[in-house]
N, C-alpha and C positions, 0 to 999 in steps of 0.2 A: 453569591446568588449564581455565578457562572458555571457552579458546578450542578444547577439544575439541566443544564443542556445534556451534560453526560450522562444523569441519571435516566432521563426521558429516552435519550438515544439507546441505553441498554434494556431498558424493558420494552420498547417497540422493537428493536432487535431480537430479544429473547423469545418474546412471543410470536413472530413472525417466522424464527427458525424452526420453533415448536410447529406452527401449522404447517411449514412449509415441506419439511421432511417426508410426511407420508403422501402427500400431493406429488412431489418430484418423483419419488418412489412409482406411484401409481401411473405416472404420466411415461414413464420410462427415461427420464431425464437423469442417466446413472454414469458414472464413470468406474472404472476398475482401479481397487486399491492394490496397486502392484507389488507392494512392500508387504503383503500378508500371504500367509500360506492359501493357495486357492484363488488368490486375486479375487475376494468377493466384491460385488458390485455394490456402489456407496452413492446414495442421491447425490447430484450435482448441481450447480448454480445456488447454492446457499447464499452467494454475496447478493442475491436479491433482499435477503433479510438485512444484512449489513447496509445497503442502500436506503432501505425503507427507515432503519435506526438513526442513521446519518441525517437523513432529509427531516425527520421528525424533531431531531436535537437543534437543527438550523432553523427550522420555521417556528420552533419554540423562543428560541433567541430574538426572532425578529418580532414574534408576537409580544414577548415581554418587554422589548424596547418601545414597541408602538402603543401599546395598549395599558400596559400595568404602570411601569415607570421606567426613566432611564438609568436602570441600573446596570444594563450591560450596553456602554456606549459603542456601538458596531457601526460600522459603514453600510447601511442596507443596498446600496448599488454593489459594492465590492463583493459583500457576502451574497447576494442572488447569483453575481456572476459566478463566485466558485461553485456554488450549488449547480448553476447549469451546467459548468464545465465538468463537473463530478458525474451529474447524471448522463451526461451526452459521453464520458468515457466510459461508463457503465453500459450504456446502450451497445458502445463496440464491443465490450464484453459478452452483453446478451447475443448480439447477433453471431460472434464467434462460436459461443457454448451449443447454439441452437444450428448454426449452418456451416460450421467449420470452415472459416475464411482461409484463403492463402496466407502465409506467416508474412509476407512484404505488405499485403494489404490490410491485415492487422496493426502491422507496427507502424503503418503511416496514418490511418483514420484519427488517431487521437490528437493530430495535429488540428482538425476541425473542431474537436471539443475544446480547444484552447480558444477557439474565436469569442466567446463572451469576455474574457479576460483582456483579449487583444482590445475588444472594441471598447472598452471604459479606460484604457492604458493602465491597467492596474500595477502596482507597484512603482518604483523610482529607477529612473534610468541611469542614475549614478550608483556605481557599486564599489565596494571596497574589496580589491583583490589582495589576499596576502603576499608581502614579500615586494608588491608591486605599487599598491594605492590605490587611491580612489580614481575611477574611470568613469566617463559620462558617454554610454552607449547610443544616446540620444535615440533615434526614431528606430534603431535596432532593437533595441529592448523589448518594446511590445511586438513588434512584426516579427523578429527573427527570435530572440532568446526566450521569451514566453512561451511560443508554441514547442520550442525546442524542450523546454524545462518540462512542461507537461507530457509529450511524448516520450521522451527519455527515460522519467520516472515511472510512467504507467510501464512502458515495455521492461524496463529493469526489472521492476517488482514481479510481473509478470514470468519473468525467464526463471527467476529463483523461487521454484515453486515444486510442488509434488511430492511432499511429506506431510504426514499429519501435524496441523498446527502451525506449520514453517511461516505460512505467509501472514495470517494474523499476528503470531508470536513476534515476529520480526517487527511488522508493522507498529504495534503495540510499543515497543521499545522506542522505534524512531519518532512514533508521534508523540510519546511521552518526552523523548529528551527536545524535540522542538517546541512543546507546549510549555516547559519549564522557561524556554529561552524568550517564547511569545510574552510570558507573566513577565519575565524580567525585564524586556525593553518595551512593555505596555502596549504590543501589537493586540489589541483586544478581538478584532475582526479574526486575524488568524488563529488567536487562543480558542475562540469559539468552534471555529473549523476544527482544530484539532481535537477539543472535547468533544465534539460530537462523533468524529471518528474513533476514539477510544473508548465512549460509550457504545457504540455500535459494534465495535471488535470484541469488547468483553461479552458482550450479550450472544455472539454464536460463537466464540472460542470453547466453553464446555462442550459443545457439539462438535466443534472440527478437532479439539485435540485428541491424541491418541488413546485408543482407536477410535478413530473419526466415525462419525454417524452422518457427516454430511461434509462434502468439499464446498469450497466457495467459488470455484471455478474463476473463468477471465473476468466476469463479472465483478467478482470480489477483489480479485489481483490490481487491475487495471484502476479500480476505484480508489483503493488504498494507494496506489502510486500517485493518481491525482491529486489525491487530498496533501500529500507530503509536498508536491509541487507547487500547489496552489497556496497553501499557507505561507510557504518561504516567499514567494512573488508577493502577496498582498501584505506580510509583515515584514517584508523588505530585510530578512536575515539569509540570502541566498546563500552565503559561505557556509551557513550550517547544513542546509539542503546539501550542499556538496558533501560535507563530511558523514552525513547519515545516510547517504547511497552509494558510499566506497563499495561497502561489502557486495551489493548489487552489480556495481560496476566491474569489480573483480571477476564475478561470474561472467558477466557479459563479454569481458575478454578472454576468458578460458574456451566461451562457446565460440565466440567468432573467430579464433585461432582454429577451431574444428571444424567451421562452417556452419556454425548455428544448427547442430543435429537435432532432428525432431523425435529422434529415437536413440536408445542407446544411453540415456542420461541418468537414468535409475541407478539405484543400488541393487546388490546381486545379494538376494537373502539366504544365509547359511543356515545350517540344520541347528546351530547354536541361537538363533533368532536374531542373529546380528547382521546388519548390512554391511557388505565389502564391495570394494571398487571392482568392477567387471575386469576381467583379463585384458580387455581390448587397451585399458588406461582411461586416466580421467579425462571426461571431455565436458566437464563442468567443475563448478566451486565445490560441490557437494561431493562428488566423487572424489576429487582432491584431498578433501579433509579425510574420506573413508580410508585413502590408501595413505595417507601419513599415519593415521591412528592405528591402521591395521584392523579397523571395523568396528561399528559401534551399532548399538540397538537405534531404532529410528527416533524414539524419544530423546535419548541423549543427543544424538545429532542436532536435532531441532533445538535441544537445549544450547549445544555449543554454538551455532549460528545466533541466537538471542545474545548469547555472550558476545559474540564478536559485533553486533550491531550494538550491544551496550558500550563496549569500548568506545566505538567512533561516534556514538552519540554524547558520550561523556566526554569527549574531545571537544565537541561541538559546544555543551554547556561550560566547560571552561575558559574557552574561547570569549564567549560573550559576558560570563559572571568575572572574568578578571579584568575585563577593559574598565 
C-alpha cells in the first residue's frame, strides 16, 4: 500500500512538469545549457514540479492513514515537520532562482528550514558512530546536528549539479538506497518521505535527462538534499546518510580547495561532442572525472556519477542489512 505514495507523486510531478515547461519559457525563466552547441536556453525551476509531486505523495500518505485505514503507520507530526522543512528549503531555492542571492546567504538560509524538525526534536540524540560506538549528543542533536544536516545536505546536492539529469539521477540512487534501509529497519515515516521523493523525481526525470527540456534549478537541488537529510533524521539512520552524501562531500572539498568558484566549473565541449576538463585544471569533482578519463559525453558522465553514488549507497545498504 505504501507504494501508492510513489505512484501519486510520480503522476503529479509528471503532469506539473508538462504544464510548467511552456509557462516557464513564456515567463523568461530560462537558463543556458552550457554543454550544448550554441548554449540553448532551457526552462528553469522545473523543481517546482518535483516539490508538487513530493507534497502530493506526503499528503496522500497522511490522508490514507487518517481517513481510510491505518495501512501506513506514519507519525503525523514528524511527517508534517519533514514536509514543512522540505517546502521551506524549496522556498530558498525559489528565491535564489528568481533573485540570485549571494552564495553565502543561500548557503545559510536552509538552517531556518530545519526549524520544524528542531521544534519537534525529531530523531534520537543517541547515534552509533562507526569505530567509536554509541554517543548521546543530548540537546546538541536537535539544536546543532539537525540544522547542520539539513543545511549541509541541501548545499552539497546543490553544488554537484549542472549536467543534464545529474541532480535527479544521483538523487534517485541515494533515495533508493535510503528507502531500502528505511524498509529494513521499519522506519515508515522515513520510507514515505523517500518514496514520495522517488516518485516525484521519476516524474520529471524524462524531461531533465539528456538532452534536457527543463532544469530543476536550485528549488529542485536544495529540496532533494533536504529530503535525504530529513529522512535520515526521522528514520534514525544518520550513518547511512553520511555514506550516501560522500560523493557530494568530495565535490564540496574540491571546490572548497579552489575557493568555491561560481564560474569555470563546467566541462569544455570538444568537436567530437565529448566534455573535457578545461586547461585551468579541475575545480570540481566533475572536472576531475573528466581529466582522469580524458573526456566523456555528458550522458556518460552522469551515468558515471550515478554509478559512484550507487557504490556508496550499496555500502550503506550492506551496513544495515548485515547487522
